[in-house]
HTML snippet that shows the backbone in 3Dmol.js (N, CA, C, O; Angstrom):
<script src="https://3Dmol.org/build/3Dmol-min.js"></script>
<div id="view" style="width:600px;height:400px;position:relative"></div>
<script>
const pdb = `
ATOM      1  N   MET A   1    -153.124 -46.498-135.161  1.00  0.00           N
ATOM      2  CA  MET A   1    -154.323 -47.252-135.434  1.00  0.00           C
ATOM      3  C   MET A   1    -153.919 -48.623-135.965  1.00  0.00           C
ATOM      4  O   MET A   1    -153.111 -48.729-136.887  1.00  0.00           O
ATOM      5  N   LYS A   2    -154.480 -49.651-135.385  1.00  0.00           N
ATOM      6  CA  LYS A   2    -154.197 -51.013-135.836  1.00  0.00           C
ATOM      7  C   LYS A   2    -155.086 -51.337-137.032  1.00  0.00           C
ATOM      8  O   LYS A   2    -156.126 -50.713-137.244  1.00  0.00           O
ATOM      9  N   ASN A   3    -154.650 -52.327-137.807  1.00  0.00           N
ATOM     10  CA  ASN A   3    -155.473 -52.751-138.930  1.00  0.00           C
ATOM     11  C   ASN A   3    -155.200 -54.206-139.281  1.00  0.00           C
ATOM     12  O   ASN A   3    -154.216 -54.798-138.836  1.00  0.00           O
ATOM     13  N   ARG A   4    -156.090 -54.765-140.085  1.00  0.00           N
ATOM     14  CA  ARG A   4    -156.001 -56.166-140.512  1.00  0.00           C
ATOM     15  C   ARG A   4    -155.586 -56.263-141.976  1.00  0.00           C
ATOM     16  O   ARG A   4    -155.778 -57.303-142.606  1.00  0.00           O
ATOM     17  N   LEU A   5    -155.031 -55.209-142.511  1.00  0.00           N
ATOM     18  CA  LEU A   5    -154.733 -55.141-143.932  1.00  0.00           C
ATOM     19  C   LEU A   5    -153.818 -56.264-144.415  1.00  0.00           C
ATOM     20  O   LEU A   5    -154.125 -56.927-145.405  1.00  0.00           O
ATOM     21  N   GLU A   6    -152.709 -56.480-143.732  1.00  0.00           N
ATOM     22  CA  GLU A   6    -151.773 -57.523-144.155  1.00  0.00           C
ATOM     23  C   GLU A   6    -152.432 -58.900-144.097  1.00  0.00           C
ATOM     24  O   GLU A   6    -152.289 -59.705-145.017  1.00  0.00           O
ATOM     25  N   GLU A   7    -153.146 -59.157-143.022  1.00  0.00           N
ATOM     26  CA  GLU A   7    -153.840 -60.437-142.846  1.00  0.00           C
ATOM     27  C   GLU A   7    -154.844 -60.669-143.990  1.00  0.00           C
ATOM     28  O   GLU A   7    -154.882 -61.752-144.574  1.00  0.00           O
ATOM     29  N   LEU A   8    -155.639 -59.667-144.297  1.00  0.00           N
ATOM     30  CA  LEU A   8    -156.646 -59.794-145.352  1.00  0.00           C
ATOM     31  C   LEU A   8    -155.996 -59.975-146.722  1.00  0.00           C
ATOM     32  O   LEU A   8    -156.448 -60.781-147.535  1.00  0.00           O
ATOM     33  N   ARG A   9    -154.942 -59.223-146.961  1.00  0.00           N
ATOM     34  CA  ARG A   9    -154.241 -59.305-148.247  1.00  0.00           C
ATOM     35  C   ARG A   9    -153.659 -60.699-148.443  1.00  0.00           C
ATOM     36  O   ARG A   9    -153.807 -61.294-149.511  1.00  0.00           O
ATOM     37  N   LYS A  10    -152.996 -61.218-147.414  1.00  0.00           N
ATOM     38  CA  LYS A  10    -152.365 -62.541-147.515  1.00  0.00           C
ATOM     39  C   LYS A  10    -153.400 -63.652-147.635  1.00  0.00           C
ATOM     40  O   LYS A  10    -153.190 -64.615-148.373  1.00  0.00           O
ATOM     41  N   GLU A  11    -154.524 -63.530-146.913  1.00  0.00           N
ATOM     42  CA  GLU A  11    -155.597 -64.533-147.010  1.00  0.00           C
ATOM     43  C   GLU A  11    -156.070 -64.692-148.449  1.00  0.00           C
ATOM     44  O   GLU A  11    -156.433 -65.786-148.882  1.00  0.00           O
ATOM     45  N   ARG A  12    -156.060 -63.586-149.179  1.00  0.00           N
ATOM     46  CA  ARG A  12    -156.562 -63.585-150.554  1.00  0.00           C
ATOM     47  C   ARG A  12    -155.451 -63.769-151.590  1.00  0.00           C
ATOM     48  O   ARG A  12    -155.712 -63.752-152.793  1.00  0.00           O
ATOM     49  N   GLY A  13    -154.214 -63.946-151.120  1.00  0.00           N
ATOM     50  CA  GLY A  13    -153.107 -64.176-152.037  1.00  0.00           C
ATOM     51  C   GLY A  13    -152.767 -62.977-152.898  1.00  0.00           C
ATOM     52  O   GLY A  13    -152.354 -63.129-154.048  1.00  0.00           O
ATOM     53  N   ILE A  14    -152.938 -61.789-152.349  1.00  0.00           N
ATOM     54  CA  ILE A  14    -152.674 -60.551-153.087  1.00  0.00           C
ATOM     55  C   ILE A  14    -151.323 -59.993-152.664  1.00  0.00           C
ATOM     56  O   ILE A  14    -151.034 -59.911-151.471  1.00  0.00           O
ATOM     57  N   LYS A  15    -150.503 -59.614-153.618  1.00  0.00           N
ATOM     58  CA  LYS A  15    -149.205 -59.011-153.322  1.00  0.00           C
ATOM     59  C   LYS A  15    -149.397 -57.528-153.010  1.00  0.00           C
ATOM     60  O   LYS A  15    -150.363 -56.903-153.448  1.00  0.00           O
ATOM     61  N   GLN A  16    -148.452 -56.982-152.242  1.00  0.00           N
ATOM     62  CA  GLN A  16    -148.500 -55.546-151.936  1.00  0.00           C
ATOM     63  C   GLN A  16    -148.581 -54.728-153.217  1.00  0.00           C
ATOM     64  O   GLN A  16    -149.332 -53.756-153.294  1.00  0.00           O
ATOM     65  N   GLU A  17    -147.806 -55.124-154.223  1.00  0.00           N
ATOM     66  CA  GLU A  17    -147.780 -54.389-155.488  1.00  0.00           C
ATOM     67  C   GLU A  17    -149.144 -54.378-156.159  1.00  0.00           C
ATOM     68  O   GLU A  17    -149.563 -53.364-156.718  1.00  0.00           O
ATOM     69  N   GLU A  18    -149.844 -55.526-156.101  1.00  0.00           N
ATOM     70  CA  GLU A  18    -151.168 -55.628-156.718  1.00  0.00           C
ATOM     71  C   GLU A  18    -152.178 -54.732-156.003  1.00  0.00           C
ATOM     72  O   GLU A  18    -152.970 -54.039-156.642  1.00  0.00           O
ATOM     73  N   LEU A  19    -152.142 -54.755-154.675  1.00  0.00           N
ATOM     74  CA  LEU A  19    -153.062 -53.934-153.895  1.00  0.00           C
ATOM     75  C   LEU A  19    -152.756 -52.452-154.119  1.00  0.00           C
ATOM     76  O   LEU A  19    -153.667 -51.636-154.264  1.00  0.00           O
ATOM     77  N   ALA A  20    -151.480 -52.119-154.144  1.00  0.00           N
ATOM     78  CA  ALA A  20    -151.072 -50.729-154.376  1.00  0.00           C
ATOM     79  C   ALA A  20    -151.587 -50.236-155.726  1.00  0.00           C
ATOM     80  O   ALA A  20    -152.105 -49.125-155.833  1.00  0.00           O
ATOM     81  N   SER A  21    -151.442 -51.060-156.741  1.00  0.00           N
ATOM     82  CA  SER A  21    -151.908 -50.694-158.080  1.00  0.00           C
ATOM     83  C   SER A  21    -153.424 -50.473-158.086  1.00  0.00           C
ATOM     84  O   SER A  21    -153.912 -49.504-158.668  1.00  0.00           O
ATOM     85  N   ALA A  22    -154.162 -51.371-157.440  1.00  0.00           N
ATOM     86  CA  ALA A  22    -155.623 -51.252-157.382  1.00  0.00           C
ATOM     87  C   ALA A  22    -156.056 -49.997-156.632  1.00  0.00           C
ATOM     88  O   ALA A  22    -157.089 -49.406-156.945  1.00  0.00           O
ATOM     89  N   MET A  23    -155.256 -49.591-155.633  1.00  0.00           N
ATOM     90  CA  MET A  23    -155.589 -48.422-154.817  1.00  0.00           C
ATOM     91  C   MET A  23    -154.984 -47.126-155.376  1.00  0.00           C
ATOM     92  O   MET A  23    -155.260 -46.034-154.880  1.00  0.00           O
ATOM     93  N   GLU A  24    -154.158 -47.271-156.415  1.00  0.00           N
ATOM     94  CA  GLU A  24    -153.462 -46.134-157.030  1.00  0.00           C
ATOM     95  C   GLU A  24    -152.543 -45.424-156.036  1.00  0.00           C
ATOM     96  O   GLU A  24    -152.487 -44.196-155.979  1.00  0.00           O
ATOM     97  N   VAL A  25    -151.825 -46.236-155.256  1.00  0.00           N
ATOM     98  CA  VAL A  25    -150.811 -45.715-154.324  1.00  0.00           C
ATOM     99  C   VAL A  25    -149.539 -46.534-154.537  1.00  0.00           C
ATOM    100  O   VAL A  25    -149.542 -47.493-155.309  1.00  0.00           O
ATOM    101  N   SER A  26    -148.458 -46.166-153.861  1.00  0.00           N
ATOM    102  CA  SER A  26    -147.201 -46.908-153.997  1.00  0.00           C
ATOM    103  C   SER A  26    -147.212 -48.157-153.109  1.00  0.00           C
ATOM    104  O   SER A  26    -147.978 -48.239-152.149  1.00  0.00           O
ATOM    105  N   ARG A  27    -146.360 -49.117-153.440  1.00  0.00           N
ATOM    106  CA  ARG A  27    -146.205 -50.303-152.608  1.00  0.00           C
ATOM    107  C   ARG A  27    -145.749 -49.895-151.210  1.00  0.00           C
ATOM    108  O   ARG A  27    -146.146 -50.504-150.216  1.00  0.00           O
ATOM    109  N   GLN A  28    -144.905 -48.850-151.141  1.00  0.00           N
ATOM    110  CA  GLN A  28    -144.417 -48.372-149.843  1.00  0.00           C
ATOM    111  C   GLN A  28    -145.568 -47.881-148.967  1.00  0.00           C
ATOM    112  O   GLN A  28    -145.542 -48.055-147.749  1.00  0.00           O
ATOM    113  N   THR A  29    -146.570 -47.273-149.583  1.00  0.00           N
ATOM    114  CA  THR A  29    -147.737 -46.819-148.820  1.00  0.00           C
ATOM    115  C   THR A  29    -148.465 -48.007-148.205  1.00  0.00           C
ATOM    116  O   THR A  29    -148.859 -47.960-147.040  1.00  0.00           O
ATOM    117  N   ILE A  30    -148.644 -49.067-148.980  1.00  0.00           N
ATOM    118  CA  ILE A  30    -149.310 -50.271-148.463  1.00  0.00           C
ATOM    119  C   ILE A  30    -148.481 -50.863-147.325  1.00  0.00           C
ATOM    120  O   ILE A  30    -149.032 -51.245-146.293  1.00  0.00           O
ATOM    121  N   GLY A  31    -147.163 -50.940-147.505  1.00  0.00           N
ATOM    122  CA  GLY A  31    -146.285 -51.453-146.448  1.00  0.00           C
ATOM    123  C   GLY A  31    -146.376 -50.624-145.181  1.00  0.00           C
ATOM    124  O   GLY A  31    -146.427 -51.168-144.078  1.00  0.00           O
ATOM    125  N   SER A  32    -146.397 -49.307-145.336  1.00  0.00           N
ATOM    126  CA  SER A  32    -146.498 -48.416-144.174  1.00  0.00           C
ATOM    127  C   SER A  32    -147.839 -48.565-143.467  1.00  0.00           C
ATOM    128  O   SER A  32    -147.905 -48.513-142.239  1.00  0.00           O
ATOM    129  N   LEU A  33    -148.905 -48.752-144.236  1.00  0.00           N
ATOM    130  CA  LEU A  33    -150.219 -48.985-143.628  1.00  0.00           C
ATOM    131  C   LEU A  33    -150.207 -50.280-142.830  1.00  0.00           C
ATOM    132  O   LEU A  33    -150.676 -50.325-141.693  1.00  0.00           O
ATOM    133  N   GLU A  34    -149.666 -51.330-143.434  1.00  0.00           N
ATOM    134  CA  GLU A  34    -149.641 -52.642-142.769  1.00  0.00           C
ATOM    135  C   GLU A  34    -148.815 -52.614-141.491  1.00  0.00           C
ATOM    136  O   GLU A  34    -149.140 -53.307-140.527  1.00  0.00           O
ATOM    137  N   ASN A  35    -147.759 -51.826-141.475  1.00  0.00           N
ATOM    138  CA  ASN A  35    -146.884 -51.746-140.303  1.00  0.00           C
ATOM    139  C   ASN A  35    -147.354 -50.722-139.275  1.00  0.00           C
ATOM    140  O   ASN A  35    -146.732 -50.560-138.226  1.00  0.00           O
ATOM    141  N   GLY A  36    -148.446 -50.036-139.577  1.00  0.00           N
ATOM    142  CA  GLY A  36    -148.989 -49.059-138.640  1.00  0.00           C
ATOM    143  C   GLY A  36    -148.218 -47.758-138.576  1.00  0.00           C
ATOM    144  O   GLY A  36    -148.400 -46.976-137.643  1.00  0.00           O
ATOM    145  N   ARG A  37    -147.351 -47.511-139.562  1.00  0.00           N
ATOM    146  CA  ARG A  37    -146.577 -46.263-139.575  1.00  0.00           C
ATOM    147  C   ARG A  37    -147.365 -45.114-140.200  1.00  0.00           C
ATOM    148  O   ARG A  37    -146.977 -43.950-140.106  1.00  0.00           O
ATOM    149  N   TYR A  38    -148.466 -45.463-140.832  1.00  0.00           N
ATOM    150  CA  TYR A  38    -149.225 -44.477-141.587  1.00  0.00           C
ATOM    151  C   TYR A  38    -150.701 -44.796-141.463  1.00  0.00           C
ATOM    152  O   TYR A  38    -151.089 -45.958-141.581  1.00  0.00           O
ATOM    153  N   ASN A  39    -151.535 -43.794-141.229  1.00  0.00           N
ATOM    154  CA  ASN A  39    -152.982 -43.972-141.217  1.00  0.00           C
ATOM    155  C   ASN A  39    -153.519 -43.506-142.564  1.00  0.00           C
ATOM    156  O   ASN A  39    -153.074 -42.487-143.091  1.00  0.00           O
ATOM    157  N   PRO A  40    -154.467 -44.241-143.122  1.00  0.00           N
ATOM    158  CA  PRO A  40    -154.961 -43.889-144.456  1.00  0.00           C
ATOM    159  C   PRO A  40    -155.818 -42.633-144.450  1.00  0.00           C
ATOM    160  O   PRO A  40    -156.419 -42.277-143.436  1.00  0.00           O
ATOM    161  N   SER A  41    -155.864 -41.975-145.591  1.00  0.00           N
ATOM    162  CA  SER A  41    -156.840 -40.902-145.765  1.00  0.00           C
ATOM    163  C   SER A  41    -158.215 -41.556-145.734  1.00  0.00           C
ATOM    164  O   SER A  41    -158.327 -42.768-145.917  1.00  0.00           O
ATOM    165  N   ILE A  42    -159.242 -40.782-145.509  1.00  0.00           N
ATOM    166  CA  ILE A  42    -160.585 -41.354-145.481  1.00  0.00           C
ATOM    167  C   ILE A  42    -160.928 -41.951-146.850  1.00  0.00           C
ATOM    168  O   ILE A  42    -161.595 -42.983-146.923  1.00  0.00           O
ATOM    169  N   LEU A  43    -160.484 -41.319-147.915  1.00  0.00           N
ATOM    170  CA  LEU A  43    -160.736 -41.837-149.259  1.00  0.00           C
ATOM    171  C   LEU A  43    -160.079 -43.203-149.456  1.00  0.00           C
ATOM    172  O   LEU A  43    -160.700 -44.127-149.982  1.00  0.00           O
ATOM    173  N   LEU A  44    -158.824 -43.325-149.034  1.00  0.00           N
ATOM    174  CA  LEU A  44    -158.115 -44.603-149.167  1.00  0.00           C
ATOM    175  C   LEU A  44    -158.764 -45.671-148.290  1.00  0.00           C
ATOM    176  O   LEU A  44    -158.869 -46.826-148.702  1.00  0.00           O
ATOM    177  N   ALA A  45    -159.194 -45.304-147.102  1.00  0.00           N
ATOM    178  CA  ALA A  45    -159.865 -46.257-146.214  1.00  0.00           C
ATOM    179  C   ALA A  45    -161.141 -46.785-146.871  1.00  0.00           C
ATOM    180  O   ALA A  45    -161.418 -47.983-146.811  1.00  0.00           O
ATOM    181  N   PHE A  46    -161.916 -45.898-147.498  1.00  0.00           N
ATOM    182  CA  PHE A  46    -163.132 -46.310-148.193  1.00  0.00           C
ATOM    183  C   PHE A  46    -162.804 -47.220-149.373  1.00  0.00           C
ATOM    184  O   PHE A  46    -163.482 -48.224-149.589  1.00  0.00           O
ATOM    185  N   LYS A  47    -161.771 -46.874-150.133  1.00  0.00           N
ATOM    186  CA  LYS A  47    -161.382 -47.688-151.291  1.00  0.00           C
ATOM    187  C   LYS A  47    -160.946 -49.086-150.854  1.00  0.00           C
ATOM    188  O   LYS A  47    -161.306 -50.079-151.487  1.00  0.00           O
ATOM    189  N   LEU A  48    -160.175 -49.160-149.778  1.00  0.00           N
ATOM    190  CA  LEU A  48    -159.733 -50.456-149.262  1.00  0.00           C
ATOM    191  C   LEU A  48    -160.922 -51.283-148.780  1.00  0.00           C
ATOM    192  O   LEU A  48    -161.004 -52.480-149.056  1.00  0.00           O
ATOM    193  N   ALA A  49    -161.840 -50.646-148.062  1.00  0.00           N
ATOM    194  CA  ALA A  49    -163.025 -51.350-147.565  1.00  0.00           C
ATOM    195  C   ALA A  49    -163.841 -51.896-148.732  1.00  0.00           C
ATOM    196  O   ALA A  49    -164.289 -53.042-148.695  1.00  0.00           O
ATOM    197  N   ARG A  50    -164.034 -51.088-149.757  1.00  0.00           N
ATOM    198  CA  ARG A  50    -164.793 -51.534-150.924  1.00  0.00           C
ATOM    199  C   ARG A  50    -164.065 -52.674-151.632  1.00  0.00           C
ATOM    200  O   ARG A  50    -164.693 -53.644-152.059  1.00  0.00           O
ATOM    201  N   TYR A  51    -162.753 -52.560-151.756  1.00  0.00           N
ATOM    202  CA  TYR A  51    -161.936 -53.581-152.424  1.00  0.00           C
ATOM    203  C   TYR A  51    -162.092 -54.943-151.742  1.00  0.00           C
ATOM    204  O   TYR A  51    -162.220 -55.971-152.408  1.00  0.00           O
ATOM    205  N   PHE A  52    -162.079 -54.936-150.411  1.00  0.00           N
ATOM    206  CA  PHE A  52    -162.174 -56.186-149.655  1.00  0.00           C
ATOM    207  C   PHE A  52    -163.618 -56.579-149.338  1.00  0.00           C
ATOM    208  O   PHE A  52    -163.856 -57.634-148.750  1.00  0.00           O
ATOM    209  N   GLY A  53    -164.581 -55.738-149.723  1.00  0.00           N
ATOM    210  CA  GLY A  53    -165.986 -56.045-149.465  1.00  0.00           C
ATOM    211  C   GLY A  53    -166.322 -56.036-147.985  1.00  0.00           C
ATOM    212  O   GLY A  53    -167.118 -56.843-147.507  1.00  0.00           O
ATOM    213  N   MET A  54    -165.701 -55.109-147.268  1.00  0.00           N
ATOM    214  CA  MET A  54    -165.885 -55.026-145.819  1.00  0.00           C
ATOM    215  C   MET A  54    -166.164 -53.575-145.428  1.00  0.00           C
ATOM    216  O   MET A  54    -166.072 -52.670-146.257  1.00  0.00           O
ATOM    217  N   SER A  55    -166.504 -53.369-144.164  1.00  0.00           N
ATOM    218  CA  SER A  55    -166.642 -52.009-143.664  1.00  0.00           C
ATOM    219  C   SER A  55    -165.257 -51.511-143.218  1.00  0.00           C
ATOM    220  O   SER A  55    -164.359 -52.308-142.947  1.00  0.00           O
ATOM    221  N   ILE A  56    -165.108 -50.217-143.149  1.00  0.00           N
ATOM    222  CA  ILE A  56    -163.848 -49.630-142.685  1.00  0.00           C
ATOM    223  C   ILE A  56    -163.513 -50.163-141.293  1.00  0.00           C
ATOM    224  O   ILE A  56    -162.358 -50.476-141.005  1.00  0.00           O
ATOM    225  N   GLU A  57    -164.529 -50.264-140.431  1.00  0.00           N
ATOM    226  CA  GLU A  57    -164.316 -50.711-139.052  1.00  0.00           C
ATOM    227  C   GLU A  57    -163.839 -52.154-138.968  1.00  0.00           C
ATOM    228  O   GLU A  57    -163.197 -52.536-137.990  1.00  0.00           O
ATOM    229  N   GLU A  58    -164.145 -52.959-139.984  1.00  0.00           N
ATOM    230  CA  GLU A  58    -163.684 -54.350-139.991  1.00  0.00           C
ATOM    231  C   GLU A  58    -162.206 -54.452-140.351  1.00  0.00           C
ATOM    232  O   GLU A  58    -161.560 -55.455-140.049  1.00  0.00           O
ATOM    233  N   ILE A  59    -161.676 -53.429-140.989  1.00  0.00           N
ATOM    234  CA  ILE A  59    -160.271 -53.432-141.413  1.00  0.00           C
ATOM    235  C   ILE A  59    -159.399 -52.621-140.454  1.00  0.00           C
ATOM    236  O   ILE A  59    -158.313 -53.052-140.067  1.00  0.00           O
ATOM    237  N   PHE A  60    -159.891 -51.447-140.081  1.00  0.00           N
ATOM    238  CA  PHE A  60    -159.116 -50.539-139.236  1.00  0.00           C
ATOM    239  C   PHE A  60    -159.699 -50.503-137.837  1.00  0.00           C
ATOM    240  O   PHE A  60    -160.897 -50.279-137.660  1.00  0.00           O
ATOM    241  N   ILE A  61    -158.845 -50.726-136.837  1.00  0.00           N
ATOM    242  CA  ILE A  61    -159.284 -50.794-135.452  1.00  0.00           C
ATOM    243  C   ILE A  61    -158.834 -49.536-134.714  1.00  0.00           C
ATOM    244  O   ILE A  61    -157.648 -49.331-134.457  1.00  0.00           O
ATOM    245  N   TYR A  62    -159.813 -48.706-134.382  1.00  0.00           N
ATOM    246  CA  TYR A  62    -159.521 -47.484-133.633  1.00  0.00           C
ATOM    247  C   TYR A  62    -159.657 -47.789-132.158  1.00  0.00           C
ATOM    248  O   TYR A  62    -160.685 -48.291-131.702  1.00  0.00           O
ATOM    249  N   GLU A  63    -158.595 -47.476-131.412  1.00  0.00           N
ATOM    250  CA  GLU A  63    -158.629 -47.708-129.966  1.00  0.00           C
ATOM    251  C   GLU A  63    -158.585 -46.375-129.246  1.00  0.00           C
ATOM    252  O   GLU A  63    -157.680 -45.569-129.462  1.00  0.00           O
ATOM    253  N   GLU A  64    -159.547 -46.154-128.409  1.00  0.00           N
ATOM    254  CA  GLU A  64    -159.675 -44.884-127.685  1.00  0.00           C
ATOM    255  C   GLU A  64    -158.415 -44.556-126.881  1.00  0.00           C
ATOM    256  O   GLU A  64    -158.014 -43.395-126.807  1.00  0.00           O
ATOM    257  N   LYS A  65    -157.788 -45.576-126.279  1.00  0.00           N
ATOM    258  CA  LYS A  65    -156.575 -45.365-125.487  1.00  0.00           C
ATOM    259  C   LYS A  65    -155.481 -44.683-126.288  1.00  0.00           C
ATOM    260  O   LYS A  65    -154.846 -43.746-125.804  1.00  0.00           O
ATOM    261  N   GLU A  66    -155.259 -45.144-127.506  1.00  0.00           N
ATOM    262  CA  GLU A  66    -154.210 -44.582-128.350  1.00  0.00           C
ATOM    263  C   GLU A  66    -154.436 -43.082-128.557  1.00  0.00           C
ATOM    264  O   GLU A  66    -153.490 -42.295-128.533  1.00  0.00           O
ATOM    265  N   HIS A  67    -155.689 -42.701-128.758  1.00  0.00           N
ATOM    266  CA  HIS A  67    -156.012 -41.300-129.022  1.00  0.00           C
ATOM    267  C   HIS A  67    -155.757 -40.430-127.775  1.00  0.00           C
ATOM    268  O   HIS A  67    -155.302 -39.292-127.897  1.00  0.00           O
ATOM    269  N   GLU A  68    -156.043 -40.954-126.607  1.00  0.00           N
ATOM    270  CA  GLU A  68    -155.881 -40.191-125.374  1.00  0.00           C
ATOM    271  C   GLU A  68    -154.422 -39.890-125.064  1.00  0.00           C
ATOM    272  O   GLU A  68    -154.123 -38.887-124.417  1.00  0.00           O
ATOM    273  N   GLU A  69    -153.506 -40.748-125.521  1.00  0.00           N
ATOM    274  CA  GLU A  69    -152.080 -40.581-125.208  1.00  0.00           C
ATOM    275  C   GLU A  69    -151.420 -39.506-126.054  1.00  0.00           C
ATOM    276  O   GLU A  69    -150.332 -39.039-125.717  1.00  0.00           O
ATOM    277  N   GLU A  70    -152.062 -39.102-127.152  1.00  0.00           N
ATOM    278  CA  GLU A  70    -151.450 -38.128-128.064  1.00  0.00           C
ATOM    279  C   GLU A  70    -151.387 -36.739-127.452  1.00  0.00           C
ATOM    280  O   GLU A  70    -150.900 -35.806-128.090  1.00  0.00           O
TER     281      GLU A  70
END
`;
const viewer = $3Dmol.createViewer("view");
viewer.addModel(pdb, "pdb");
viewer.setStyle({}, {cartoon: {color: "spectrum"}});
viewer.zoomTo();
viewer.render();
</script>
């Protein structure tokens, strides 16, 4: 699943460590999310959306093609 997390974080001048602390996860988790190695739990997705004042769909891009290949 693609996402705009890194772009949004950098636009706002937020460090990975700061975002991780606000989300109560490790910096490595934020890095893995940004690199697409990890998909967030629904709870984390909601927390991130609320943090950035956006909808989950505005941050995380689900592509039907990716799902069909699994």
